[in-house]
N, C-alpha and C positions, 0 to 999 in steps of 0.2 A: 722172328717175331719179337724177340726181347727188345731189340732196338726200336721196333715200331711201338711196342707198348710203352717204353720209356718216353718216346716222343709225344705219345698221346697223353700220358700223365702230365707232362709239362704244359701241354696246350690246354688241357681242361682246367688245370689250376689257374692259368692266366685268364681264360675266357669265361668260366662259369659264373664268377662273382658278378658279372655284368648282364647275365641272361636270367629270364624268369624260368618257371618250371617247364613250360612247353618248348621254349627256345632251346633249352638244354637237351630235352628229349630228341628234338629234330636234329640238333647238331651231332648227338651220338649216333642217330640213325644214319645220317649222311656219311659218317666216318666208317660205320660198319658196312655200308653198301660198297664203299670204295675198296675195302679190304677183301670183299668177296667171301668165300667159304671160311667159316670159323672167325669171321670178323665180329660177330655179335658178342662172342665170349671174350675176345681180346679187349674190346671197347668197354664191356661191362667191368672187367677187372681194372682197367686203367681209370675208369670214372668212379669205381667204387659203388656200383648200383647193381640191381638185379638184371639178369639177362632179359627178363620179361619187359623191363622198362626200355631197353634198347630196342628190342624186337618191336615194341609198340611204336617207337619213333620211326623205324623203317617202314612199318605199315602206314603210318600217316603220310610219309613222304610218297609212297607209291600209290596212295589213293587218289592223288591228283586234286584234292579239295582246295578251294580258295582260302587264303589266309583268314583266320577268324577275327583278328584284331583284338583278341582278348586272351587271357591266360587259360581259363576254363571254358568249356562249352556251355551254351545256354542251359540253365537248369542245374548246373553243377554247383557244388558247395553246400553249405548248411542252409536249410530252409529258413525264411524270414519268420520272426516270432509272430507276426500278424497272420501268417498263413497256418501256423501251428495252433494259434489261439484266435479263432474267428470272431469271438466276442470281445476282444481287446479294443477294437476301434470303437465300437458303440459304447463301451464302458468309459473310454477316454473322452468322448464327446459328451457323455452325461456329466462328467466333472467340469469340463470347461464351459458348457452352456447349460447350467442348471435351470435357467428360466425358459429354455426352448425345448430341451431334451431331458429325459430322465426325471429324477427326483428333485423337486425344488428345494428340498432340505439337504442338499448335497453337503457332505462333510467339509468341503472346501469352499463353500459359498462365501464365507466371511474371511478367507485368508488369501494371501498371495498365491496365485497359481503358477508358481515356477515349475520348470520341467522336473526338478528334483522332488518337489512336493507331489506333483502328479504321479511320478513314478513310485514314490513311497506308498501313496493311497492305492494305486493299482495293484502293487505287489501285496498289500494288506487284503485286497479283495480277491486275491488268488491269480492275478495276471502278472507273472514275474517279468519285469521289463526294466530297462535302464533309462536314465534321463536323456541320453542321446537318442535312443530309439523313439521316446516320446516326442522329442523335437522333430524328428524326421516325419513321424505320422502327422503332427500338427501342421507342417508345411504342406504335406500331401492333401490335407483337408482344406487348405486355403487360409490357414491361420498365420499371423505374424504379430510381432510385438507392436502394440498400438498404445499411444498416449491418449489423454483426453482432448477432444476437439471442442474448442470454445465457439460454438455456433448458435447456441440458444440465447437469444437476446432478451427474452422475457417480454413483459407488456410493453407495447409501443404506443406512443401518443398518436392519435389519429392524424395530427397535422405534421407528422415527422418528415415525410418526403416533401411536403409543400414548404416547410421551413428550410430544408436543404436547397430547394430551388431559389427561395427568396434570398438566402445568403449568397448563392452563386451569382444571381443577377446584381446584387449590390456590389459584390466584388469586381465584376466586369465593368460596372459603371464607374467605380473609383479608379480602377487601373486605366480605363480608356481615357480618363481625365488627367492622368498623371499623378494621382493622389495615392499616398501609401495605404496598403492593406496588410495588416499583420495578424498572425495567429499567436495566441498567448496561452500559457498554462504553467503550472508548477510541476516539475519533474519530481520523481520519487525521492523523498529524503534520504540522505546518505549519512551513516555514522562515520565519523572521522577517526582514523586510528589504523593499527596494523591488524585489520580484519579481512576475512576471506571475501574476495570479489569474484562473482561468477565469471566463467570463461577461462581460456587457456592462452598461454604465450610460449613461444619457442625458447627453450632453455636446455642446458646440458642435462642428459638423462640422469635422473636421480637428484637433480639440483632444484627442486621446487622451492618457491618462495615460502619461507616459514611465517605463518600467521597465528593469531590467537585461536585457541580452541572454542571459546565462547564469544558471542557477539554482544556482550554487555557494554553499553555506551560509556565512553571515558568522560567523566564530568569535566575534566580540564579541556579536552579537545572539542567536546560538544558534537554538533551535527552540522550538515551542510543542506541548505534548501535552495536548489537551483530553479530560479524562475526564468522561463525562456520567452523570448520574443522572436518570431520568425517572420521576416519580410518576404511575402510571396513573390513580389515582382523582382526583387534583387537576388533571391536565393541566398539570403544572408541571415545569420542568427546572432542574437545578443543574449547572453545568460548573465543574470545578476545572482551571485551566490550569497544568500543570506545565511546568518548564523543564529538568528533568534526565533521568530515565529512567522508562520505563513499567514499574514494578515492582509486585509484590503489595502492598508497604507503601504505595505511592502510591495504588493503587486503593482500599484500605481507608481510608486517610487522607481520600480524597475522600468516601467515604460518611459517615465521621465528621463532617467539616465540613458535609455536607448535613444530617445529623441535628441537630447542635448549632446550626447557623446558622438553620434555618428550620422544620424538621419536627417537633422535639420539642414545640413549642407546638401544632402542628396535630394531633398525636396524643397528648394528655396521658395518656390511659388505656391506651394500647397497651403490650403486653408482648411483642409478636411483630413480626417483620419478615420479609417474603418478598422475596428477590432473585432475579430471573431474569437469567441471564448466558449469554454464548457458551461454547462448549466449550473454547476455547483462549485464548492471551494471558495477561496478568497475572492475569486472574480465571478461568483455565481450571480444569476439574475435576481435572486432574492436578497442579496447582500446590500443593505442600504449604505454601508460605509464605502463600498466599491463605487456606487454612484456619486456619493459626496466627494470622494477623493478625485474621481474623474472630472467633476464639475470644477474643482479647484485647478486641475491640470489644464482644462480647457481655457480658463481665465489666464493662466500663466503663459501658455504657449500661443494663445490666439487661434487655436484650431477648434473647429467644430467636430466633436468626437462622436462617432456613431458606433454603437455596439450591437452586434448580432450574436445571439447565444445559440449554440447547438441544442437540440432538444434533449430532455433528460434521458440518460442511458445510451447516448451516442458519442461519448467522449473520444472513442477510438477513431472517429472520422475527423477529428480535429487535425488539420494539416501538420501542425507542429510535431505531433507524435511520430509521423513517418518521415518527415523531412529533416528534423533536427535531433529529437531525443533518442531515436533509435541508433543514429550514427555516434552520438556521444557514448552511449552504452557500449557499442562495439569497439570504440576507440580505447576505452579504459578497461576492457575485459581482462580478467586475470591479473589486474594490478591493484594491490592494496591502496586504498585512498588514505595515506598516512597523515596528511595534513591538508589544510584548506588550499595552500599553494599548489599541491599536487592536483587537486580537483580543479582549480582554476586554469592551470596550465594544460591539463588534459583536455578540458573542454575547448580551450582556445586553439588547440592543435588539431581539432576535428576537421577533416575535409572529405570531399567525395570527388569521384572522377567527373561528376557533372558540374562541379565548380562551387560547391558550398563553402562558404567562409564563415567563421564564428569568432566573436569577440566575447570575452568574459572578464568580470571583475568581481572583487570581494566586497560585500556589504556587511559591515560590522555594527550597523545601526540597531539599537534596541527599539523594538516596536511594541507599543502597549497593546494589550488584548482587552476584550470586553467593552470596546467603545460602542455606544448606542446612539443611533440617529433617530430622533423622534419624528412624529408626524409633521410637526410645524416646520422642522428643518427640511424635510422631504418636499413639502409644498413650496418652500422658498427656492429650491434648486431650479435652474434654467433647463429642465428636462422635458423633452417632447417625445411622447411615445408614438410610434408608428401606428398606422391604421391596421397593419397586419401583426397580430400578436404583440401588442404593446409591452407585454411582460418580458418578451424575449428580444424585442427590437426597439431601440430608443436612441435618441440623440441628445447630447449636452452642448448647449450653445455657449460660446466664449463670452458670457455676460456676467458682470459682478452680481453677487447674491448676498442676501442677508444672512448672517450667521446667528442662528437662534440657540439660545442656551436652554436646552432640554434636560439639563442635569437634574437628578433627583434631589430631594430635600437634603440638606447637610445632615450627616449622621449624628452630629453633636447638638442638633436643635430639635425641639419638639415638633410634632405635626402642626401645621399653621392653625387649624381650627381648635387646637388644644393648648396653644401657647399660654393662655391665661392661668393654666395650672402651675406656671413658674412663680407665681406670686409668693413672697416670703411667708405670708400667713399660712400657705399650704405646705411649703417645702421646709420652712424653718431656716432658710438660708438666704442671706442678703445676696444681691446679684453678683457681687465679686466672688463670694465663697461658692456660689453655684457655678460660676464659670471655672473656677479652680478645680472644683470636684469633677466636673464634666471633662476637663482637660486630662486629669489623672486617670479617670476611668477609661477614657478613649485610648490612651497609651497602653494601659494594661489589657484592654479588650483586643487591640491590634496585635499585641505580642502573643497573647493566648490564642488567637485565631490563626496566626501564621504558623505557630508551633504545632497546632493540631493539623493544619493542612499539609505542612511539610512531612509530618509523621505519616499521614495517610498517603501522600503522593510518593514518598520516598525520594524526593529530590527537591531542589531549590524552588520557591514559589515563583509563579509567573508575574511579570510586571504588568500591572493594570493602571490605566490612566485614572487620575483622581476624579471622583464623582461618576465613574462608569459602573457598569454591571447592573444587576436587578436591584430595584429600590427595596429596602427591607420593609417588612410589614410594620415593624415598630422601630423607630430609631433609638439610639442609645439613650437619648434624653427622655423619649417616651417610656422606656423600660425603667429608668430611674424614677420618673414620676409615679409610675404604677407601683413601684416598691415603696416609695414614701407614703402614698395614699393608703396602702395596705398596712404597713408596719407602724406608721406615725399616727394615722387617724383610724385604723381598724376597719377601713372599708373592705367589705368581703371581696374575694377574688372574682366571684361571679358578677358583682356590680362593676368592678374594674374592667372586666372583659367587655361588658356592654358599653362602657365608656369609650374604649379604644377600638370597638367594633372587631374584636377577635374572639376566638374561643377561650373558655376558661383554661383548657389545657395549655394553650399558648401562653397566657398570662402566667400560669404556674411555672412553666419552664423559664420564662424570661426573668421572673422575680428571683428564682433560684440562682440564675446566672449572675444577676446583679448583686445578690447577696455575697457570692463568692468574690466578685471584684471589690465590693466594699470592705470585705475582710482583708484582702490584699492591700488595700489602700488605708487600712487601719481607721476606718470611719464607722462610727456607731450611730444607728438611727434611734433617736429618742422618741417615745410615744408621748402623745398629749392627753390631757384630761378629757377632751371632747372626742366622743366616739361617733363615727359616722356609720350608718348601716345601709342607707339607700343613696341613689344619685340625687334625689330631692334634697336630702340632708346635706350633700356636698354643695349643691347650688345655693341653698340658704346660708351655709357657712361662708362660702366664698363671697357672697354679696354682703353679708354682715361684717366680714373682716376687711372690707374696703378694696377687695380685688377688682380687676376690670370686669364689668359685667359679662358673664359667659353667654354664649348662644344657648339656644334650647338644647338641653342634654338629651341624647337619644336614650330611650328606655325600652325600645323593642328588642327582643331577644335576637342575637345574631346567629 
C-alpha cells in the first residue's frame, strides 16, 4: 500500500490544481472504489483530507445522478443579502425613484446616484450592502445607465410641417431643372490651439496627446468659424474657415467663393440658385444685411437666388448638419486643432463611403459688425416674397438696385433741427475754432470709449463699419452745445433737456461727460453777462444776436 499511496500523492498534486471542489471529491471517490477495502483511508491520507470527504465522493458516484454542471448543489452557499433583508429592494427603489416611490424628499434627490452613494445611504439606513450588489439589484429591476434624450422640441410653429413640404417641393423643382440646391449654415466656432478635442484616436497605451488644462482662447491664434455650403445634388461640401466674425457679409462671401471656386463650371447653364438655411444666425430670415448681400451677389453672378428658411427651432433638420458637419466632427475627433492649417486640412480630408467630397479654404478677411440696413434700402432691393410665408421664402432677382445711404447723422455734427445753435453768438467760437474743438473732443471721446469697452470686454474691441450701429440720442456736437448753453449762458438743465427732447437726467450725465473731455482738452468755458432762464429767452437772444432764425422751440415737457 505504501507504493500505491505514494503514486496517489503524486497524481493528486498534479491533478487537483485544475479541478474544482466537487471534481476533486469525485476523483478521490473513484480512486477509493478502485482500491477496494481500506481504499478510503489510503486516499484520504494521500490527498490530505478527511475520510468523510472521500466517502462522500464514493456515495455521489454510486448514486447514479446526472452531472450537476455546477460546483455546489442548488441552494448551496451563502444566502443572498436581498433574501436575508426583504426590505432592501424597496429601500433601494425609494432612493432611485423618489418621484414615483417612497419619500419625494429622498436624501439623494439632488446628488449623483452612483452605486457607491446608494450603497452608503442604504448602509446608513440599516441595510448593509456593497456597491456591486446594488448594481446587480438595479439590473434585476430593469435599470441601466441612461443619458438625457433630446426629444422635447418645445413650441412648434403651426406651419412647421407645411414649410418642410414647401422646401421639399422647391428643391425637387430646382434639381429637376438641373439648377443647384445648397444647404448652408455656420458650424460651431472652434478655438485654435493645443486644446482638448472630444473623441479618441488609436495611440500607444499611455501615450495620449498632451493638451492644455484650460480652454482659455489664445489671443494670438484666435478662433475658427467654419461656414459650410453643401450641394445636395453633387454630395459635395465647401467650407470657408473665417477668423473674424460670423456676419451676413461673411456668410454671403462664403457662397460667393463656393460659386466662383468650383460650382460655376459644374452648372454652366444655370440661372437660378436655391439656398436652404436656418431661421436665425448670420443667414437668418430677419437679418436684413443677409438679404442685401445676397442681392449684390445676384447682380454679380446673374443668378436669381431663392432662399427658403427652415422654421424656428428646426435647425437640426438642415441637411448640412447630417451630411457634412457631422462627418467633419468625426474626422478630427481626438485631434487638437493647433492651427488654422490643421483645421482647413482636416476639413478637406473629410470623406464618406457614399462619396462625399469636401473643399476648404481659409478666409482671413476682417468683417465689420453692426452694419444696419434701413427701410429705404430694403425697399430698393429687387426682393420678391413668395405667396407662402414671404418672411421665410423669397427670391432676389439679378437686377441692379439703388444703394441708399441710411447712415445716422455724423457724430460730430448737431442734430439737423438744432444746427442754428452753432452760431458764434451762442457758442463764443468762430467756425474754425468750433471745428477744431469738435475734432479734439471726438478723438478724446473715442479713446475713452474704446478703453472702457476693452476693460469691460476683456479683449480687443470689434471692428465696426463707420456710421454703423445705433444712432446716439445726442451727438457729440449736441452734448457740447448743451454744455455751452448751461455753463456759458446759465440756461437751466431742465430747459436744455426740453430743447433736446431728452430727460434732465440724460442732460446731466452728458454735460458731466463733456466737462471731463473739456478738462482733458484744456479748454475753459467762459460765462457771459447775459443769463438765460427759459427757452423763450434763448430764442429772443438768438434772434437779436443775428443768428439764423430758429424754428419754433419745443416747450412741452418730454
